[in-house]
N, C-alpha and C positions, 0 to 999 in steps of 0.2 A: 504494500500500500504506500508506494513512494512515487514521486515525480509529479510535475504539474499536470501532465496529460491524464494521469490516473485520478488526480483530484477533480479535474473537470468532468471526467466520466462518472465518478462517484456522485457528483452533485446533481446529475441527471437533468442538466439544463436550468437549474434553479440557482440564481446568483447568491441567494441567502445561504444555501448549503455550502457553496464554494467559499464564501467569505468566512463562515464558521470554521471550516476545515483549515483554511490558511491562518486564521487568527489563533486557533488552538496549537497549530504547529509552531508558529512564531513564539507563542507563550512558552511552549516546552523548550524551544531552542534557547530562549533567554534564561529560563530556569537552569538549563544545563551549561550556562556560561559559554555559549557558542558565538555570541555577538554576530548574528546574521546580518548580511548586507553591508558589513563594514570590511573594507579591503578584500572584497570578493570571497569572504568566508562563506562556506557552504553549510547548509543545515544537515545535520547527520541523519542517517537512516533511522537511528533510534528515536530521535525527536520527531521525525515525520510519522513513524508508526504510532508513537505515543499520542501525538496530536490527533491523528485520525481516529484512534479509539475513543478519545474524549469527545470528538465531534459526533461519532456514532452513538455514544451514550446520550448526548444532548438530543439527537434526533429521536432516539427511542423514547426518552422521557417526554418529549413534546408531542409524540404521536399517541400517547396513552389517553384513554378516556375512562370515565368512571362507570359504575353500574355493571349489570350483567353482560352487556355487550362488550364492555372493555375487558372484563375478565375472560370472556370467551375468546376474544381476539388475542389476548396475551397468551393464554394457554395453547391456542392453536398455533401461534407463531413459534413458541418454544418447541412444541412437538415437531413442527415442520423443519426448523433449522437444525434440530438435533438429528433428525433423520438424514437430512442433506449432508450434514457434517460426517455422520457415520458412513454414508455412501462414498463421500469424497476420500476419506482416509481408509477405506476398505482395501483388502488385498487385490481386488479385481474390480475397480470402479467401472460402472457402466458408461460413464461419460467423463471426458477429460476435464470438464469445468462445470461442476454441479452447483447450480444456483437457481435452476428453473425446473418447472414441472408442468405437465399438462393433464387434463381430465376430460372425460366425456360428460359434458354437462347434462345430457339426457338421462344418464344412468345414476348420477349421484343424488343424494337426498335433497329435499328442499332446504333443509337447515344448512347443509354444506354449501349449497348455492348462495344462500343468504350470507353466510360467514365469509365466503370468498369475496362477495360483492362489498361487504362492509370493510374488510381488510384492504381491499383495493381503494375504496373511498378515502381511507385514512393513510394511504401510501405505505402500508407495511409490505404489501406486494404490489407489483405492477403488471397489468394485463397486456398481453400482446397476441397477435394472430399467429397461429401455428398450424401448418398442414402436416398431419401425421404421416400420410403416405402420398407420394407424388402421383401415384396412379389412381387415387381416389379423390373424390370431390369433398369428402367430409372433412370439416375443419374442427379440430379440438380447441378448447379454450386453454390457453397457456398463461402462466404467471411466473414472474421472477421476484425473488426476495429483493427488496429495495437495496440498491447498492450502498446507501448510507448506513444500512444495518449490517451488511455482510461482514465487516471486520470484527464485529463482536463475537461471531461464531466461526471465524477463520474461513469464511466462504469466499469464493472468487467474485469479483465484480463483473467479469466478462461472461458472455453467454455463448458457449460453443457446443452445447448439447442440451436436450430437454429430456428430463426423466418422466416417464409415463406412470401415472398413478391409476390403479384400477379403482373401481368404486368403493370396495371395502376398505382399502387403505385410506382413500380420500375422506370417507365418512368418519373413520376412526380419528382422523386429525382435526377435522373441522366441524364435526357434529358431536355435541356432548352426549347425545343418546347412544353413541357408538364408541365413546372414548375408552371404555374398559377393554376394547380389543386392540388398542393402539400398539402395545408392546408385541402382541402376537403377530399383528399384520406387519409391523416393522421387521420382526425376526424372519418372516417369510421372505421379504425382499432381500434382507441382508444375507440370508442363507445362500443366495445365488452369487454373492460377492466375497464370501469368506470360506476358507476350507473347513470341512470337506464341501466343496462347491456342489450346490444342487441337492444337498441333503434335505430330506423331508422333515417338516415340523409336525410333531404329534398334536392332534387336536382333541385329546381325551377329555380336557376340561372345557372345550369350546364346542359343545354339541350343537349349539344354535347358530354357529358361525359358518358361513359359506366360504370355503377356501378357494380363492381364485386361481386359475391356471396361469402361471408366469412363464 
């Protein structure tokens, strides 16, 4: 998370975000006695990364809202970024830069649809168009974790691949009525990415859960 071009990309076109990032980096450089902009002194990588993390925390704090909706968004975000981070640092990551996911809107629950919409409205995630298969006309809805939040969970700010969520996994993340199945659904996905690859997860305690084919 270093370099002006990275900071511009992180800000996602919002000048306020960019100013916050640069200000926090400058403050960290001063604290570390680096004297930036004096006799061509450069700001260290350590100060840049530290400043970015403070800016990310500022963005997270300012994105929070109260009430049940705020609690639902926070819990959903934590589950989402935890899963993406586990995928990114797995032994066999499915994508080279995991910060985005797509879902079939027609199959997920109404509550999941509402949560995704609410999180997008509050800029926790950003929606973009994604065509799952070039040979098909069907377009899935895709989302990326806001780049301003990515550093808090060591996620990339670039988008080079999109992770596909089946409806059971998506519902377990974004619908509190399905949240009890989150760990189970996450383990199903991660079982494909960690040794022994493709091992089956037992569902002895999940008789009411439909296990998707991955």
